[in-house]
C-alpha positions as semicolon CSV with decimal commas, in nm:
position;residue;x (nm);y (nm);z (nm)
1;M;0,285;-1,894;1,566
2;R;0,469;-1,655;1,792
3;K;0,290;-1,508;2,080
4;L;0,324;-1,117;2,112
5;S;0,071;-1,046;2,390
6;G;0,219;-0,966;2,712
7;K;0,564;-0,890;2,552
8;T;0,769;-0,570;2,584
9;Y;0,906;-0,427;2,248
10;W;1,138;-0,129;2,182
11;M;1,038;0,050;1,853
12;I;1,311;0,269;1,711
13;G;1,137;0,500;1,461
14;A;0,798;0,486;1,600
15;S;0,680;0,848;1,563
16;E;0,532;0,838;1,222
17;G;0,439;0,624;0,901
18;L;0,490;0,263;0,942
19;G;0,616;0,284;1,267
20;R;0,318;0,459;1,407
21;A;0,082;0,223;1,228
22;L;0,264;-0,100;1,342
23;A;0,258;0,060;1,699
24;L;-0,118;0,087;1,690
25;K;-0,154;-0,274;1,596
26;L;0,095;-0,413;1,831
27;S;-0,064;-0,223;2,137
28;T;-0,400;-0,352;2,015
29;A;-0,250;-0,700;2,008
30;G;-0,144;-0,663;2,386
31;V;0,213;-0,573;2,340
32;S;0,383;-0,319;2,586
33;L;0,601;-0,060;2,385
34;V;0,898;0,148;2,444
35;L;0,869;0,417;2,186
36;S;1,171;0,591;2,039
37;A;1,243;0,880;1,790
38;R;1,399;1,217;1,798
39;K;1,058;1,411;1,818
40;E;0,908;1,395;2,154
41;E;0,576;1,557;2,055
42;S;0,507;1,301;1,794
43;L;0,582;1,033;2,032
44;K;0,372;1,165;2,302
45;A;0,070;1,196;2,060
46;L;0,109;0,836;1,978
47;A;0,145;0,724;2,317
48;E;-0,179;0,892;2,415
49;E;-0,370;0,728;2,125
50;L;-0,254;0,371;2,192
51;P;-0,485;0,145;2,396
52;G;-0,195;-0,033;2,566
53;P;0,092;0,069;2,792
54;A;0,391;0,267;2,642
55;R;0,674;0,450;2,744
56;I;0,873;0,720;2,556
57;V;1,258;0,707;2,518
58;L;1,406;0,985;2,308
59;C;1,681;0,837;2,098
60;D;1,894;0,983;1,793
61;V;2,046;0,676;1,632
62;S;2,304;0,903;1,479
63;D;2,464;0,979;1,809
64;R;2,616;0,689;2,010
65;D;2,581;0,844;2,351
66;S;2,210;0,897;2,276
67;V;2,173;0,527;2,180
68;I;2,356;0,410;2,480
69;A;2,155;0,615;2,718
70;A;1,830;0,518;2,542
71;A;1,914;0,138;2,578
72;K;1,969;0,173;2,945
73;E;1,630;0,385;2,985
74;A;1,454;0,107;2,775
75;G;1,593;-0,175;3,025
76;E;1,516;-0,543;2,955
77;I;1,306;-0,595;2,647
78;D;1,172;-0,901;2,481
79;G;1,182;-0,747;2,126
80;L;1,330;-0,480;1,921
81;I;1,192;-0,329;1,590
82;Y;1,416;-0,119;1,381
83;L;1,232;0,123;1,163
84;A;1,427;0,435;1,168
85;G;1,536;0,565;0,808
86;V;1,591;0,872;0,605
87;Y;1,546;0,921;0,227
88;W;1,641;1,141;-0,035
89;P;1,617;1,040;-0,406
90;F;1,907;1,139;-0,637
91;P;2,128;0,988;-0,887
92;A;2,504;0,980;-0,896
93;Q;2,538;1,255;-1,134
94;E;2,361;1,474;-0,861
95;W;2,581;1,338;-0,565
96;N;2,474;1,501;-0,232
97;A;2,748;1,396;0,008
98;E;2,576;1,505;0,318
99;Q;2,239;1,339;0,241
100;T;2,428;1,024;0,142
101;E;2,620;1,005;0,468
102;A;2,306;1,067;0,660
103;M;2,111;0,783;0,497
104;F;2,403;0,556;0,571
105;D;2,427;0,686;0,933
106;V;2,060;0,641;1,007
107;N;1,964;0,342;0,804
108;L;2,277;0,124;0,835
109;T;2,525;0,249;1,109
110;G;2,236;0,337;1,341
111;A;2,105;0,006;1,340
112;A;2,438;-0,106;1,425
113;R;2,458;0,125;1,715
114;V;2,133;0,001;1,854
115;L;2,202;-0,391;1,808
116;G;2,527;-0,350;1,980
117;Q;2,337;-0,239;2,303
118;V;2,076;-0,491;2,253
119;V;2,202;-0,827;2,094
120;P;2,470;-0,914;2,387
121;A;2,187;-0,896;2,649
122;M;1,964;-1,103;2,445
123;V;2,245;-1,356;2,364
124;A;2,323;-1,381;2,736
125;R;1,946;-1,444;2,826
126;G;1,908;-1,686;2,543
127;A;1,592;-1,515;2,429
128;G;1,490;-1,221;2,213
129;H;1,331;-1,121;1,897
130;I;1,483;-0,852;1,657
131;V;1,289;-0,734;1,338
132;I;1,478;-0,536;1,086
133;T;1,328;-0,315;0,825
134;G;1,495;-0,355;0,487
135;S;1,342;-0,254;0,129
136;L;1,275;-0,401;-0,179
137;S;1,522;-0,169;-0,335
138;G;1,811;-0,339;-0,134
139;Y;1,793;-0,640;-0,350
140;R;2,000;-0,505;-0,625
141;G;2,145;-0,148;-0,723
142;L;1,881;0,097;-0,887
143;P;1,923;0,435;-1,061
144;G;1,842;0,751;-0,888
145;S;1,880;0,577;-0,536
146;I;2,218;0,665;-0,430
147;G;2,263;0,617;-0,033
148;Y;1,921;0,491;0,015
149;S;1,906;0,147;-0,140
150;S;2,271;0,077;-0,060
151;S;2,235;0,143;0,283
152;K;1,925;-0,077;0,297
153;A;2,113;-0,368;0,128
154;G;2,370;-0,341;0,381
155;L;2,115;-0,347;0,660
156;M;1,975;-0,657;0,486
157;H;2,292;-0,838;0,474
158;L;2,330;-0,757;0,858
159;A;1,995;-0,919;0,912
160;E;2,115;-1,225;0,713
161;S;2,426;-1,253;0,901
162;M;2,268;-1,232;1,241
163;H;2,018;-1,482;1,140
164;A;2,282;-1,740;1,008
165;D;2,465;-1,669;1,356
166;L;2,180;-1,665;1,603
167;R;1,963;-1,959;1,475
168;G;1,904;-2,221;1,781
169;S;2,034;-1,957;2,022
170;G;1,684;-1,845;2,134
171;V;1,740;-1,496;1,974
172;D;1,514;-1,476;1,659
173;V;1,587;-1,239;1,378
174;Q;1,350;-1,132;1,118
175;L;1,380;-0,928;0,798
176;A;1,089;-0,742;0,665
177;N;1,142;-0,578;0,309
178;P;0,838;-0,354;0,207
179;G;0,789;-0,177;-0,125
180;F;0,636;0,170;-0,158
181;I;0,475;0,309;0,157
182;R;0,290;0,618;0,143
183;T;0,478;0,841;0,405
184;R;0,653;1,169;0,418
185;L;0,965;1,004;0,271
186;T;0,798;0,861;-0,056
187;D;0,611;1,202;-0,095
188;K;0,959;1,303;-0,217
189;N;0,942;1,078;-0,524
190;E;0,827;1,229;-0,847
191;F;0,792;0,909;-1,034
192;H;0,491;0,657;-1,031
193;M;0,500;0,416;-0,741
194;P;0,356;0,079;-0,838
195;F;0,179;-0,105;-0,567
196;L;0,171;0,175;-0,329
197;M;0,076;0,082;0,017
198;E;-0,079;0,279;0,298
199;P;0,117;0,253;0,630
200;A;-0,166;0,026;0,808
201;Q;-0,131;-0,208;0,505
202;A;0,239;-0,252;0,552
203;A;0,193;-0,287;0,925
204;D;-0,034;-0,572;0,868
205;E;0,244;-0,743;0,658
206;M;0,481;-0,671;0,946
207;L;0,246;-0,816;1,211
208;T;0,227;-1,136;0,988
209;L;0,596;-1,170;0,981
210;M;0,630;-1,112;1,339
211;R;0,375;-1,375;1,428
212;S;0,547;-1,638;1,207
213;T;0,854;-1,814;1,247
214;K;0,976;-1,733;0,900
215;F;1,280;-1,521;0,860
216;Q;1,189;-1,267;0,592
217;R;0,874;-1,144;0,428
218;A;0,893;-0,913;0,112
219;F;0,576;-0,725;0,014
220;P;0,361;-0,653;-0,168
221;G;0,407;-1,013;-0,289
222;L;0,336;-0,963;-0,663
223;F;0,575;-0,644;-0,670
224;S;0,846;-0,812;-0,461
225;L;0,890;-1,074;-0,743
226;V;1,019;-0,811;-0,981
227;F;1,305;-0,719;-0,745
228;R;1,386;-1,064;-0,606
229;G;1,385;-1,197;-0,968
230;A;1,619;-0,952;-1,091
231;N;1,872;-1,118;-0,880
232;F;1,873;-1,392;-1,139
233;L;1,934;-1,175;-1,437
234;P;2,281;-1,135;-1,596
235;D;2,431;-0,781;-1,597
236;W;2,380;-0,706;-1,943
237;A;1,991;-0,762;-1,923
238;Y;1,933;-0,615;-1,567
239;Y;2,113;-0,274;-1,655
240;R;1,927;-0,274;-2,005
241;I;1,611;-0,272;-1,809
242;F;1,681;-0,103;-1,478
243;G;2,002;0,134;-1,577
244;A;1,993;0,505;-1,693
245;K;1,851;0,524;-2,030
């Protein structure tokens, strides 16, 4: 079981939703936090609510200079949790170029920008903990999810490659793949969301993963079987079930 108390974690995307809920749980568990997002007011409100020590470092993951400056300000950390993400639902027939690029730039390339400033130092020290937030939607292509599911699939693949490279190095990589969480992002969905979780529930799942030595955790468990099992379906069956009707 991983000991978190007394460690310092840099949280990217901490101002609301799952990030905010996880920050509260980590702080209660004795973790010192460096909180990053673009909105200073939300971060300040969160920092004041936390029972433990927390610092605010503004960071726009879509801006390389901002990421470099934020990493320097964050300083030496024991762990990184990447939660930043943006989301707009639409199908290929209604392709929105600006929103699609933003989803890739924040969800995937933004993570690469941050990791580029953090991984080398952790490798040099031979110690570190990196937690990446993927999505159940990233296991296989879904209708009405141009940009989001693809960017999450890329992020999940990145986490897998890092885990393959860094095993035994002292730098641990973990991947959390949540389903639907009640946030301002999922409020955009006009369809029924099965097994919808509250942020605190999802944060409990994240904390369980972080305390373990497992590489990944997909949740809710029963709902995750649908997406993970879909990888074993032949194309004709998968797209008959999940493709546009």
